[in-house]
A tleap script that builds the chain and sets N, CA, C and O, in Angstrom:
source leaprc.protein.ff14SB
mol = sequence {
  NMET ALA GLN ALA THR SER ILE LEU SER CYS
  LEU LEU ALA LYS ALA ALA LEU LEU ILE ARG
  LEU CYS VAL HIE VAL GLN MET ALA TRP LEU
  ARG ARG ASP LEU ALA ALA VAL ASP ARG SER
  ARG THR PRO TRP LEU ILE VAL GLY LEU HIE
  ALA PRO TRP TYR ASN SER ASN THR ALA HIE
  GLN GLY GLU GLY GLU GLY MET ARG HIE SER
  MET GLU ALA LEU LEU TYR SER TYR GLY VAL
  ASP LEU VAL PHE ALA GLY GLY TRP SER PRO
  PRO MET TRP TRP SER CYS SER CYS ALA VAL
  ALA PRO VAL GLY GLU ARG CGLN
}
set mol.1.N position { -21.458 35.120 -62.259 }
set mol.1.CA position { -20.926 35.966 -61.214 }
set mol.1.C position { -21.799 35.908 -59.967 }
set mol.1.O position { -21.284 35.848 -58.851 }
set mol.2.N position { -23.117 35.925 -60.150 }
set mol.2.CA position { -24.037 35.887 -59.009 }
set mol.2.C position { -23.890 34.572 -58.251 }
set mol.2.O position { -23.958 34.549 -57.022 }
set mol.3.N position { -23.687 33.468 -58.990 }
set mol.3.CA position { -23.532 32.171 -58.336 }
set mol.3.C position { -22.230 32.135 -57.531 }
set mol.3.O position { -22.206 31.607 -56.420 }
set mol.4.N position { -21.167 32.685 -58.076 }
set mol.4.CA position { -19.890 32.726 -57.365 }
set mol.4.C position { -20.011 33.570 -56.098 }
set mol.4.O position { -19.460 33.209 -55.059 }
set mol.5.N position { -20.725 34.686 -56.176 }
set mol.5.CA position { -20.947 35.541 -55.007 }
set mol.5.C position { -21.753 34.798 -53.964 }
set mol.5.O position { -21.462 34.892 -52.772 }
set mol.6.N position { -22.760 34.060 -54.395 }
set mol.6.CA position { -23.599 33.288 -53.485 }
set mol.6.C position { -22.775 32.199 -52.783 }
set mol.6.O position { -22.910 31.997 -51.576 }
set mol.7.N position { -21.928 31.506 -53.536 }
set mol.7.CA position { -21.081 30.463 -52.960 }
set mol.7.C position { -20.099 31.072 -51.963 }
set mol.7.O position { -19.892 30.529 -50.878 }
set mol.8.N position { -19.497 32.204 -52.333 }
set mol.8.CA position { -18.567 32.882 -51.448 }
set mol.8.C position { -19.260 33.329 -50.163 }
set mol.8.O position { -18.702 33.177 -49.076 }
set mol.9.N position { -20.450 33.869 -50.276 }
set mol.9.CA position { -21.212 34.294 -49.100 }
set mol.9.C position { -21.495 33.109 -48.185 }
set mol.9.O position { -21.385 33.219 -46.964 }
set mol.10.N position { -21.857 31.992 -48.773 }
set mol.10.CA position { -22.133 30.783 -48.006 }
set mol.10.C position { -20.876 30.305 -47.292 }
set mol.10.O position { -20.933 29.947 -46.116 }
set mol.11.N position { -19.743 30.295 -47.985 }
set mol.11.CA position { -18.483 29.871 -47.375 }
set mol.11.C position { -18.061 30.800 -46.240 }
set mol.11.O position { -17.582 30.344 -45.202 }
set mol.12.N position { -18.240 32.097 -46.441 }
set mol.12.CA position { -17.890 33.062 -45.397 }
set mol.12.C position { -18.774 32.884 -44.166 }
set mol.12.O position { -18.293 32.978 -43.037 }
set mol.13.N position { -20.053 32.629 -44.377 }
set mol.13.CA position { -20.971 32.409 -43.261 }
set mol.13.C position { -20.577 31.152 -42.485 }
set mol.13.O position { -20.597 31.145 -41.254 }
set mol.14.N position { -20.219 30.085 -43.214 }
set mol.14.CA position { -19.789 28.856 -42.545 }
set mol.14.C position { -18.481 29.069 -41.799 }
set mol.14.O position { -18.306 28.539 -40.702 }
set mol.15.N position { -17.565 29.828 -42.369 }
set mol.15.CA position { -16.293 30.116 -41.704 }
set mol.15.C position { -16.524 30.914 -40.421 }
set mol.15.O position { -15.897 30.643 -39.397 }
set mol.16.N position { -17.416 31.888 -40.477 }
set mol.16.CA position { -17.724 32.697 -39.299 }
set mol.16.C position { -18.334 31.830 -38.199 }
set mol.16.O position { -18.017 32.005 -37.023 }
set mol.17.N position { -19.196 30.907 -38.575 }
set mol.17.CA position { -19.801 29.993 -37.611 }
set mol.17.C position { -18.727 29.100 -36.977 }
set mol.17.O position { -18.743 28.877 -35.766 }
set mol.18.N position { -17.817 28.600 -37.773 }
set mol.18.CA position { -16.740 27.752 -37.279 }
set mol.18.C position { -15.834 28.523 -36.316 }
set mol.18.O position { -15.406 27.985 -35.295 }
set mol.19.N position { -15.550 29.768 -36.642 }
set mol.19.CA position { -14.730 30.595 -35.760 }
set mol.19.C position { -15.428 30.800 -34.424 }
set mol.19.O position { -14.791 30.686 -33.377 }
set mol.20.N position { -16.734 31.104 -34.437 }
set mol.20.CA position { -17.480 31.283 -33.185 }
set mol.20.C position { -17.475 30.004 -32.363 }
set mol.20.O position { -17.345 30.055 -31.140 }
set mol.21.N position { -17.612 28.865 -33.013 }
set mol.21.CA position { -17.584 27.581 -32.313 }
set mol.21.C position { -16.212 27.357 -31.672 }
set mol.21.O position { -16.134 26.937 -30.518 }
set mol.22.N position { -15.141 27.630 -32.403 }
set mol.22.CA position { -13.781 27.467 -31.863 }
set mol.22.C position { -13.558 28.373 -30.662 }
set mol.22.O position { -12.981 27.944 -29.662 }
set mol.23.N position { -14.006 29.614 -30.747 }
set mol.23.CA position { -13.860 30.551 -29.635 }
set mol.23.C position { -14.633 30.040 -28.427 }
set mol.23.O position { -14.132 30.101 -27.304 }
set mol.24.N position { -15.852 29.533 -28.643 }
set mol.24.CA position { -16.671 28.998 -27.549 }
set mol.24.C position { -15.953 27.826 -26.870 }
set mol.24.O position { -15.908 27.754 -25.642 }
set mol.25.N position { -15.402 26.922 -27.656 }
set mol.25.CA position { -14.694 25.757 -27.118 }
set mol.25.C position { -13.459 26.201 -26.341 }
set mol.25.O position { -13.191 25.690 -25.254 }
set mol.26.N position { -12.711 27.148 -26.895 }
set mol.26.CA position { -11.509 27.635 -26.207 }
set mol.26.C position { -11.855 28.347 -24.904 }
set mol.26.O position { -11.162 28.166 -23.903 }
set mol.27.N position { -12.906 29.146 -24.900 }
set mol.27.CA position { -13.301 29.848 -23.683 }
set mol.27.C position { -13.776 28.859 -22.616 }
set mol.27.O position { -13.494 29.049 -21.433 }
set mol.28.N position { -14.485 27.821 -23.015 }
set mol.28.CA position { -14.932 26.798 -22.066 }
set mol.28.C position { -13.718 26.098 -21.451 }
set mol.28.O position { -13.682 25.848 -20.246 }
set mol.29.N position { -12.722 25.784 -22.291 }
set mol.29.CA position { -11.498 25.155 -21.784 }
set mol.29.C position { -10.790 26.083 -20.807 }
set mol.29.O position { -10.349 25.638 -19.747 }
set mol.30.N position { -10.675 27.364 -21.144 }
set mol.30.CA position { -9.983 28.315 -20.286 }
set mol.30.C position { -10.697 28.454 -18.944 }
set mol.30.O position { -10.044 28.473 -17.901 }
set mol.31.N position { -12.028 28.551 -18.953 }
set mol.31.CA position { -12.791 28.635 -17.703 }
set mol.31.C position { -12.529 27.412 -16.829 }
set mol.31.O position { -12.262 27.547 -15.635 }
set mol.32.N position { -12.604 26.218 -17.418 }
set mol.32.CA position { -12.363 24.984 -16.660 }
set mol.32.C position { -10.937 24.963 -16.104 }
set mol.32.O position { -10.720 24.611 -14.945 }
set mol.33.N position { -9.979 25.340 -16.933 }
set mol.33.CA position { -8.583 25.314 -16.520 }
set mol.33.C position { -8.334 26.295 -15.372 }
set mol.33.O position { -7.674 25.946 -14.392 }
set mol.34.N position { -8.849 27.502 -15.486 }
set mol.34.CA position { -8.666 28.500 -14.431 }
set mol.34.C position { -9.379 28.088 -13.149 }
set mol.34.O position { -8.852 28.287 -12.054 }
set mol.35.N position { -10.564 27.519 -13.275 }
set mol.35.CA position { -11.325 27.093 -12.105 }
set mol.35.C position { -10.633 25.950 -11.368 }
set mol.35.O position { -10.836 25.787 -10.165 }
set mol.36.N position { -9.837 25.172 -12.050 }
set mol.36.CA position { -9.175 24.020 -11.447 }
set mol.36.C position { -7.888 24.379 -10.712 }
set mol.36.O position { -7.299 23.523 -10.052 }
set mol.37.N position { -7.449 25.607 -10.812 }
set mol.37.CA position { -6.187 26.005 -10.168 }
set mol.37.C position { -6.387 26.090 -8.660 }
set mol.37.O position { -7.297 26.765 -8.179 }
set mol.38.N position { -5.534 25.403 -7.930 }
set mol.38.CA position { -5.523 25.461 -6.471 }
set mol.38.C position { -4.521 26.546 -6.074 }
set mol.38.O position { -3.311 26.325 -6.120 }
set mol.39.N position { -5.025 27.705 -5.688 }
set mol.39.CA position { -4.140 28.841 -5.418 }
set mol.39.C position { -3.267 28.619 -4.182 }
set mol.39.O position { -2.270 29.320 -4.011 }
set mol.40.N position { -3.614 27.669 -3.322 }
set mol.40.CA position { -2.733 27.380 -2.189 }
set mol.40.C position { -1.482 26.636 -2.660 }
set mol.40.O position { -0.434 26.720 -2.019 }
set mol.41.N position { -1.585 25.914 -3.771 }
set mol.41.CA position { -0.436 25.208 -4.339 }
set mol.41.C position { 0.197 25.984 -5.491 }
set mol.41.O position { 1.368 25.780 -5.811 }
set mol.42.N position { -0.568 26.865 -6.107 }
set mol.42.CA position { -0.105 27.651 -7.252 }
set mol.42.C position { -0.380 29.121 -6.950 }
set mol.42.O position { -1.380 29.674 -7.408 }
set mol.43.N position { 0.507 29.756 -6.177 }
set mol.43.CA position { 0.227 31.133 -5.755 }
set mol.43.C position { 0.262 32.158 -6.879 }
set mol.43.O position { -0.384 33.201 -6.782 }
set mol.44.N position { 1.005 31.877 -7.940 }
set mol.44.CA position { 1.084 32.808 -9.067 }
set mol.44.C position { 0.393 32.188 -10.268 }
set mol.44.O position { 0.709 31.069 -10.671 }
set mol.45.N position { -0.537 32.913 -10.827 }
set mol.45.CA position { -1.240 32.452 -12.021 }
set mol.45.C position { -0.783 33.323 -13.186 }
set mol.45.O position { -1.064 34.520 -13.230 }
set mol.46.N position { -0.072 32.702 -14.130 }
set mol.46.CA position { 0.545 33.431 -15.241 }
set mol.46.C position { -0.011 32.909 -16.560 }
set mol.46.O position { -0.105 31.700 -16.771 }
set mol.47.N position { -0.373 33.822 -17.434 }
set mol.47.CA position { -0.935 33.477 -18.747 }
set mol.47.C position { 0.017 33.975 -19.828 }
set mol.47.O position { 0.576 35.067 -19.719 }
set mol.48.N position { 0.195 33.175 -20.863 }
set mol.48.CA position { 0.990 33.590 -22.005 }
set mol.48.C position { 0.138 33.570 -23.259 }
set mol.48.O position { -0.640 32.640 -23.471 }
set mol.49.N position { 0.279 34.575 -24.079 }
set mol.49.CA position { -0.452 34.625 -25.339 }
set mol.49.C position { 0.363 35.371 -26.375 }
set mol.49.O position { 1.334 36.051 -26.040 }
set mol.50.N position { -0.023 35.248 -27.612 }
set mol.50.CA position { 0.794 35.812 -28.691 }
set mol.50.C position { 0.487 37.287 -28.960 }
set mol.50.O position { 1.364 38.134 -28.795 }
set mol.51.N position { -0.706 37.596 -29.359 }
set mol.51.CA position { -1.032 38.972 -29.761 }
set mol.51.C position { -1.201 39.856 -28.529 }
set mol.51.O position { -2.100 39.620 -27.722 }
set mol.52.N position { -0.342 40.880 -28.371 }
set mol.52.CA position { -0.468 41.763 -27.207 }
set mol.52.C position { -1.760 42.580 -27.268 }
set mol.52.O position { -2.148 43.080 -28.323 }
set mol.53.N position { -2.405 42.700 -26.123 }
set mol.53.CA position { -3.647 43.475 -26.060 }
set mol.53.C position { -3.370 44.964 -26.005 }
set mol.53.O position { -4.140 45.762 -26.538 }
set mol.54.N position { -2.296 45.335 -25.375 }
set mol.54.CA position { -1.913 46.735 -25.259 }
set mol.54.C position { -0.491 46.863 -25.780 }
set mol.54.O position { 0.403 46.177 -25.284 }
set mol.55.N position { -0.260 47.702 -26.744 }
set mol.55.CA position { 1.106 47.911 -27.214 }
set mol.55.C position { 1.223 49.270 -27.880 }
set mol.55.O position { 0.230 49.885 -28.270 }
set mol.56.N position { 2.458 49.718 -27.997 }
set mol.56.CA position { 2.704 51.041 -28.566 }
set mol.56.C position { 3.137 50.975 -30.030 }
set mol.56.O position { 3.438 52.009 -30.625 }
set mol.57.N position { 3.174 49.800 -30.609 }
set mol.57.CA position { 3.582 49.652 -31.997 }
set mol.57.C position { 2.370 49.893 -32.900 }
set mol.57.O position { 1.465 49.061 -32.961 }
set mol.58.N position { 2.351 51.010 -33.587 }
set mol.58.CA position { 1.182 51.380 -34.395 }
set mol.58.C position { 0.891 50.372 -35.503 }
set mol.58.O position { -0.248 50.274 -35.959 }
set mol.59.N position { 1.890 49.629 -35.940 }
set mol.59.CA position { 1.681 48.632 -36.997 }
set mol.59.C position { 0.896 47.425 -36.496 }
set mol.59.O position { 0.335 46.681 -37.300 }
set mol.60.N position { 0.848 47.219 -35.182 }
set mol.60.CA position { 0.180 46.039 -34.626 }
set mol.60.C position { -0.919 46.376 -33.636 }
set mol.60.O position { -1.486 45.468 -33.028 }
set mol.61.N position { -1.235 47.636 -33.455 }
set mol.61.CA position { -2.277 47.996 -32.494 }
set mol.61.C position { -3.622 47.428 -32.920 }
set mol.61.O position { -3.991 47.476 -34.094 }
set mol.62.N position { -4.335 46.898 -31.960 }
set mol.62.CA position { -5.672 46.371 -32.209 }
set mol.62.C position { -5.713 44.915 -32.637 }
set mol.62.O position { -6.799 44.352 -32.771 }
set mol.63.N position { -4.562 44.286 -32.857 }
set mol.63.CA position { -4.560 42.892 -33.311 }
set mol.63.C position { -5.186 41.943 -32.303 }
set mol.63.O position { -5.797 40.947 -32.692 }
set mol.64.N position { -5.047 42.231 -31.019 }
set mol.64.CA position { -5.586 41.348 -29.995 }
set mol.64.C position { -6.871 41.846 -29.376 }
set mol.64.O position { -7.302 41.329 -28.345 }
set mol.65.N position { -7.499 42.853 -29.992 }
set mol.65.CA position { -8.688 43.473 -29.405 }
set mol.65.C position { -9.836 42.486 -29.176 }
set mol.65.O position { -10.462 42.499 -28.116 }
set mol.66.N position { -10.110 41.640 -30.154 }
set mol.66.CA position { -11.200 40.665 -29.987 }
set mol.66.C position { -10.940 39.730 -28.836 }
set mol.66.O position { -11.838 39.431 -28.049 }
set mol.67.N position { -9.705 39.265 -28.735 }
set mol.67.CA position { -9.342 38.367 -27.637 }
set mol.67.C position { -9.412 39.101 -26.302 }
set mol.67.O position { -9.888 38.547 -25.310 }
set mol.68.N position { -8.942 40.339 -26.276 }
set mol.68.CA position { -8.993 41.114 -25.034 }
set mol.68.C position { -10.425 41.280 -24.549 }
set mol.68.O position { -10.718 41.103 -23.367 }
set mol.69.N position { -11.312 41.623 -25.477 }
set mol.69.CA position { -12.718 41.819 -25.108 }
set mol.69.C position { -13.351 40.541 -24.577 }
set mol.69.O position { -14.183 40.592 -23.671 }
set mol.70.N position { -12.967 39.404 -25.126 }
set mol.70.CA position { -13.601 38.155 -24.695 }
set mol.70.C position { -12.924 37.529 -23.480 }
set mol.70.O position { -13.554 36.732 -22.784 }
set mol.71.N position { -11.649 37.863 -23.196 }
set mol.71.CA position { -10.928 37.168 -22.135 }
set mol.71.C position { -10.524 38.011 -20.937 }
set mol.71.O position { -10.328 37.460 -19.853 }
set mol.72.N position { -10.393 39.302 -21.083 }
set mol.72.CA position { -9.820 40.116 -20.010 }
set mol.72.C position { -10.609 40.018 -18.708 }
set mol.72.O position { -10.017 39.830 -17.645 }
set mol.73.N position { -11.907 40.140 -18.771 }
set mol.73.CA position { -12.723 40.061 -17.553 }
set mol.73.C position { -12.600 38.683 -16.895 }
set mol.73.O position { -12.593 38.574 -15.669 }
set mol.74.N position { -12.505 37.648 -17.707 }
set mol.74.CA position { -12.345 36.295 -17.177 }
set mol.74.C position { -11.028 36.168 -16.418 }
set mol.74.O position { -10.991 35.590 -15.332 }
set mol.75.N position { -9.951 36.702 -16.981 }
set mol.75.CA position { -8.655 36.638 -16.310 }
set mol.75.C position { -8.676 37.421 -14.997 }
set mol.75.O position { -8.109 36.978 -13.998 }
set mol.76.N position { -9.327 38.578 -14.999 }
set mol.76.CA position { -9.484 39.346 -13.761 }
set mol.76.C position { -10.249 38.524 -12.725 }
set mol.76.O position { -9.844 38.441 -11.566 }
set mol.77.N position { -11.351 37.920 -13.151 }
set mol.77.CA position { -12.218 37.210 -12.200 }
set mol.77.C position { -11.524 36.022 -11.550 }
set mol.77.O position { -11.876 35.645 -10.432 }
set mol.78.N position { -10.552 35.426 -12.220 }
set mol.78.CA position { -9.810 34.304 -11.631 }
set mol.78.C position { -8.495 34.752 -11.005 }
set mol.78.O position { -7.690 33.917 -10.590 }
set mol.79.N position { -8.273 36.043 -10.934 }
set mol.79.CA position { -7.100 36.571 -10.245 }
set mol.79.C position { -5.774 36.287 -10.915 }
set mol.79.O position { -4.767 36.077 -10.239 }
set mol.80.N position { -5.763 36.278 -12.243 }
set mol.80.CA position { -4.503 36.081 -12.960 }
set mol.80.C position { -3.541 37.196 -12.556 }
set mol.80.O position { -3.897 38.375 -12.559 }
set mol.81.N position { -2.311 36.800 -12.208 }
set mol.81.CA position { -1.333 37.758 -11.710 }
set mol.81.C position { -0.536 38.455 -12.802 }
set mol.81.O position { -0.182 39.626 -12.663 }
set mol.82.N position { -0.250 37.738 -13.891 }
set mol.82.CA position { 0.640 38.289 -14.905 }
set mol.82.C position { 0.302 37.688 -16.257 }
set mol.82.O position { 0.016 36.496 -16.374 }
set mol.83.N position { 0.340 38.540 -17.279 }
set mol.83.CA position { 0.129 38.077 -18.651 }
set mol.83.C position { 1.370 38.445 -19.463 }
set mol.83.O position { 1.747 39.613 -19.546 }
set mol.84.N position { 1.996 37.431 -20.057 }
set mol.84.CA position { 3.090 37.662 -20.991 }
set mol.84.C position { 2.517 37.611 -22.391 }
set mol.84.O position { 1.875 36.632 -22.771 }
set mol.85.N position { 2.744 38.653 -23.154 }
set mol.85.CA position { 2.213 38.692 -24.514 }
set mol.85.C position { 3.241 39.301 -25.444 }
set mol.85.O position { 3.959 40.229 -25.069 }
set mol.86.N position { 3.309 38.792 -26.625 }
set mol.86.CA position { 4.205 39.370 -27.605 }
set mol.86.C position { 4.539 38.375 -28.698 }
set mol.86.O position { 4.139 37.212 -28.652 }
set mol.87.N position { 5.257 38.843 -29.651 }
set mol.87.CA position { 5.592 37.987 -30.768 }
set mol.87.C position { 7.030 38.181 -31.189 }
set mol.87.O position { 7.737 39.038 -30.659 }
set mol.88.N position { 7.441 37.407 -32.113 }
set mol.88.CA position { 8.808 37.466 -32.609 }
set mol.88.C position { 8.779 37.834 -34.077 }
set mol.88.O position { 9.348 37.132 -34.914 }
set mol.89.N position { 8.126 38.916 -34.384 }
set mol.89.CA position { 8.044 39.326 -35.784 }
set mol.89.C position { 8.457 40.791 -35.881 }
set mol.89.O position { 7.672 41.675 -35.540 }
set mol.90.N position { 9.671 41.057 -36.340 }
set mol.90.CA position { 10.147 42.443 -36.428 }
set mol.90.C position { 9.168 43.294 -37.222 }
set mol.90.O position { 8.600 42.786 -38.189 }
set mol.91.N position { 8.938 44.526 -36.886 }
set mol.91.CA position { 9.664 45.285 -35.870 }
set mol.91.C position { 9.048 45.198 -34.487 }
set mol.91.O position { 9.434 45.969 -33.608 }
set mol.92.N position { 8.106 44.294 -34.255 }
set mol.92.CA position { 7.420 44.251 -32.974 }
set mol.92.C position { 8.306 43.702 -31.862 }
set mol.92.O position { 8.306 44.249 -30.759 }
set mol.93.N position { 9.048 42.653 -32.118 }
set mol.93.CA position { 9.811 41.905 -31.120 }
set mol.93.C position { 8.896 41.561 -29.967 }
set mol.93.O position { 7.790 41.075 -30.205 }
set mol.94.N position { 9.286 41.780 -28.774 }
set mol.94.CA position { 8.415 41.460 -27.639 }
set mol.94.C position { 7.807 42.736 -27.105 }
set mol.94.O position { 8.513 43.698 -26.803 }
set mol.95.N position { 6.500 42.736 -26.992 }
set mol.95.CA position { 5.826 43.881 -26.396 }
set mol.95.C position { 5.935 43.767 -24.885 }
set mol.95.O position { 6.068 42.674 -24.335 }
set mol.96.N position { 5.877 44.874 -24.252 }
set mol.96.CA position { 5.977 44.895 -22.802 }
set mol.96.C position { 4.766 44.186 -22.192 }
set mol.96.O position { 3.632 44.413 -22.614 }
set mol.97.N position { 5.005 43.344 -21.216 }
set mol.97.CA position { 3.928 42.684 -20.481 }
set mol.97.C position { 3.770 43.393 -19.156 }
set mol.97.O position { 4.716 43.992 -18.644 }
set mol.98.N position { 2.580 43.326 -18.606 }
set mol.98.CA position { 2.365 43.979 -17.329 }
set mol.98.C position { 1.375 43.178 -16.504 }
set mol.98.O position { 0.671 42.314 -17.026 }
set mol.99.N position { 1.327 43.473 -15.205 }
set mol.99.CA position { 0.411 42.788 -14.305 }
set mol.99.C position { -1.023 43.054 -14.742 }
set mol.99.O position { -1.332 44.117 -15.281 }
set mol.100.N position { -1.891 42.081 -14.505 }
set mol.100.CA position { -3.291 42.227 -14.897 }
set mol.100.C position { -3.960 43.319 -14.076 }
set mol.100.O position { -4.756 44.087 -14.615 }
set mol.101.N position { -3.655 43.405 -12.783 }
set mol.101.CA position { -4.194 44.468 -11.935 }
set mol.101.C position { -3.031 45.121 -11.209 }
set mol.101.O position { -2.129 44.432 -10.733 }
set mol.102.N position { -3.045 46.448 -11.119 }
set mol.102.CA position { -1.961 47.126 -10.407 }
set mol.102.C position { -1.849 46.656 -8.971 }
set mol.102.O position { -2.847 46.287 -8.351 }
set mol.103.N position { -0.637 46.668 -8.441 }
set mol.103.CA position { -0.405 46.276 -7.048 }
set mol.103.C position { -1.278 47.145 -6.145 }
set mol.103.O position { -1.364 48.357 -6.340 }
set mol.104.N position { -1.913 46.539 -5.179 }
set mol.104.CA position { -2.789 47.258 -4.274 }
set mol.104.C position { -4.262 47.103 -4.625 }
set mol.104.O position { -5.122 47.290 -3.765 }
set mol.105.N position { -4.564 46.764 -5.871 }
set mol.105.CA position { -5.954 46.544 -6.267 }
set mol.105.C position { -6.353 45.084 -6.102 }
set mol.105.O position { -7.534 44.747 -6.188 }
set mol.106.N position { -5.377 44.222 -5.866 }
set mol.106.CA position { -5.623 42.788 -5.725 }
set mol.106.C position { -6.270 42.524 -4.378 }
set mol.106.O position { -5.866 43.124 -3.382 }
set mol.107.N position { -7.238 41.667 -4.316 }
set mol.107.CA position { -7.910 41.339 -3.048 }
set mol.107.C position { -7.355 40.083 -2.459 }
set mol.107.O position { -7.797 39.652 -1.394 }
savepdb mol mol.pdb
quit
């Protein structure tokens, strides 16, 4: 039993490391992609993602919290205009999407 627990702990640690590496790679890609946008040619910057960061469905609240914490400030800093988020899994259907910053707060 102790050996199985040790192996499981090792596998979980490796999985956690792999997840952190994937997140790092994805965030680097997102930064590069956002930085490359020419706003004179692309006046609207729209992002789509699956797990809604804000929603009123108690069965799915908090599912996108980790992503929100790691990405929201980045999207603000690059002036993302709109985020579409939601899924097609009843009873959630599509969660309401909203502008990243309220009208009037945009510089």
